[in-house]
N, C-alpha and C positions, 0 to 999 in steps of 0.2 A: 640455119638451124632446123627450121620447119620441116624443109625436105629430108634432113637426116633423121628427124624424129619419125616422120612417116614411113621412110625407109625401113627404121629399125622395128616400128609397130608391125608393119607388113611381114617383115621376115619372122618376127616372133609368132605371129598367128600362123604363118605357114609351118613353122617348126613345130608348133604345138598340135596342128592338125595332122602332120606328117607322123609325128611320135604316136598319135592315137591309133593309126593305122598299123605302125610297127608293132605295139605291143598287142594289138589284136592277133596279128599273124605270129609274133613270138608265143603267145598263149596256145594258139592252135598248134604249132609246132612241137611245143613243151607235151601237150596232150597226145599227140600222134606218137612222138617218142617214146613215152611211157605205156601208153595204151596198146600200141601195135606189138608189143612184145607178148601180150595175153594171148592172142590169135596163134601163137605157136603151140599152144596147149589145147585151145577151144576153137573149133570151127566157127565162123561167123553167123552161119545158119543157125547152129545149135544156141549160139549166144543170144540171137534174136528171137527166135521161136521157141526158146526152152521154157518150161512151165514152171520150173522150180528155182527159187533162189536161196540156197542153202549153202554159203560160201565157208561156212567152218564146220560142216558135216564131214563125214568120212564114207565114201569120197564127196569132194565137194561139188556142188552144182550151180552153175552160173547161168540160169535161164532169165532173160530179162523182160519176158511177155507180161509177168504181173506187174513189173515197174512201169512199162510202157502204157498198159491199160489203165493203171492206176492214174498216172499223170493225165491221160487224155479225159478220163470220167471226171476227174476234178476240174480240170480246165474246161470241159462241156458245160459242167453245172454251173460254174462261175460265169460263163458267156451267156447262158440262158438267162441269168439273173440280171447281169450288169449291162448287156447290150439293149434291152428295151429301156431300162432306167436311165443308162448313160445317154442315149439318143434323146430321149423325151427330155431329161434335164437340159441338154444343150440346146434343143430346140426352145424350151421355155426361156432360157437364159438370153439366147440370142433374138428371139423374136416376140416374146409375149411380155417378159418381166417389165415393170416400170424401170427406165433408164436410171433412176436414182439408186435402185437396188442391184443392178446388173453386175457392177464391181464388186459389191459386197458378197453376192451370191456365188460369183466365179472364185472368189478368194477363199470363200468358205469350203468350196469343193476341193479346191487344189490343196488345201491345207491337210486334207486326208492322206495326201501322199507323204507329208511329213512324219506321220505316226510310225515309228518303227515296227518292223513286221513281228517282232518277239512280243510287243505290246498288243497288238491285234491278236496273235495267238493266244496270249494270256486272258485276254478279255473272252474270247471264244471258249476257253476251257472252263472259265468261272461262270459264263452266263449261257452260251449257246449251247454246249454239249449236254449239261443237264437237261435243258429243255427238249432237246431232239429225243434224248434218251426216254424222257416221260411221256411226250406226245405218241411216238411210235412203239412204245412198250419194248425197248431194246434192251440187250444185256449191258451195252454201253453206247454212248453218245458219239464216242470217237469214230466217225464214219466219213466217207467222201462227200455226204450232203453238209456236214458240218464244215469241211474244208471248202466246199463250192461256195456257200454263203459268205464266209469270211473272205475269202479271195475275191468275190465279186465287189466287195468294198474296196479292196486294194486296186482293183482294175478301174474302178469308176473315175478316179480323178484323170487318168489318162485319157480314157474315152470322151468325158465330157469335155475336157479342155480343148482337145485336137478337133473334136467334131463341132464344138462351137465355133472355133477358129474357121472351119470349113463353111459352115452356115452363113458366118457374118461376111465372108468374102463374096458371096453370090450376089451379083450385081442387082441393085435395087429395082432397076427397070423390070426384072422378070417378075416380081411380085407386083409391081404397079401394072403391068400388061395383063397379069391373070386377074386382078381386081377389075380392070377397065373392062375385060370380056365377061365380068358378071359372076366371077368366082368369090366365094366367101372367103373370109380370113384364113380358116382352117383349110379349106379346099387349097388355096394358093399355098400354105405351108406344106402339106404332105404331097401334093401333086406337082408342085413347081419347086419350091426351095429345097425340099429332101432331094428330089431327083438330080438337080443341079449339083448338090453338094455331096452326092453318093460317093465319088472317088475319096474324098477326104474322110467321111464317116467309115468307109471300109479300111482306110488306113487307120483311123483311131481304133478301130475294133482289133486290127492285126497287133497294133502295139500293145492293146491291152492283153491280148492272148499271150503275147511275148513276156509281159511282166507277170502274169499267173503261172505259166508253165515254168517260169525260172524262179520262182518263189521257193524259199527253202523253209525259214524257220516255223511260219504259221502252219504250213501243212504237217511238218514234223510233229507239232504240237498237238493237233487237232483231227488228225485222220486215222489214228490208230497204229500206223506203221506195221500193217500185216502184209507181207509179201505174197498175197494170194490173188489169183484171177477173179477179179469182183463181177458180180452178176447184177447189182442194183446199187443205188446210191446210198442204202442203208447198212453197207458193209464197211468195215474197215479196210483201207488201202495203203499202199506205200508208193510214193513217187519216185522219180529218178533223183532229183535234188535231195529228197530227205535220206535216200540211201547213201549217197555220198557223204553228206553231213554226219549220219550217224555212225557209219562204219570205217570213215578213213582214219580216225584216231585208234581204232582197234586193230586196224590190219598191219601186218608185219611187212616192212619195206622190202620189197623184192619178191614177194611171195604172190601166188595167182590171184589171191584176193586183192592185193594192192593194185596189179595191173588191171583187174576187172573193173575196179572203180573209176580208174582212168579211161577205159573203154567206155563205161557209161557216160563220162564226161564228154567224151568225143561224139556221142550220139546226141547228147543234150545240145552241145554247141552246134552242131549241125542243124538241128530242129529250129533253136533260136535264130541262128544266121538267116535259114530260109524265110522264117515268119517276118523278121525285120527287113529282109531285103524285098518281100513282096510289099509290105508297108511303105518303104521308101520310094517304089515305083509308084505307087498311088500317090504319095505326096507330091512327087514330081509332076504327076499328071495335073494337080491342082495348080500348082505354078504356071504350066503352059496354059 
């Protein structure tokens, strides 16, 4: 009975892992099936570098450049904020804090991931957006800066958790050797521990970027949803995910607009796949 039970558990785990791969492939095939039809009417180059996104105008214009730049700008701002804070927090939890408080702090940080994105977006609309408007004397606080700040908090749990694990698995003898050679505690941390844990920290950063660039509700609520090419963080922007969420319900099935949104989904899927693949490569380097 024990062997039968182990056999069944192994097969269930194998089937579950295989199904997850199959589902991802099916999603990609579905996106390709619907999105590829769009390129019968619009050239791929015009779609990527086009500067205007007016899907319901006459004639309709499907230029994805404002959406791509909006996503990149918000992601860049979020990473500028979350990477230093996340790595510093991970280093503090792993090497500095009292061991009795370590689990409490790590659990508290990871609980941020349990907050729904729509709640974070609502909090941003009520508190952050008016603050940004008043500080910078803007017509509206719905800007890329507001989106970046809120998304930084959404990326923090991922960065802190994985970076802390990477720092923790660094052999203790590295730090002991550095201290024995005369290094101070902080010199051992940033010259030895951080360097040794660099692949894991980089993987944490890449997964954080994947979380940010794939976020929908928060950015749709607090970035202004303006499909224009941004020139600063103090402008309203629109991201790829927000475009799909905002327009899919209004598009007519079988229309160019409908297929264009699936084409946007293909580009977004490819971007997130590349980011997660790079992160997975670095995570495997840690295990080796």
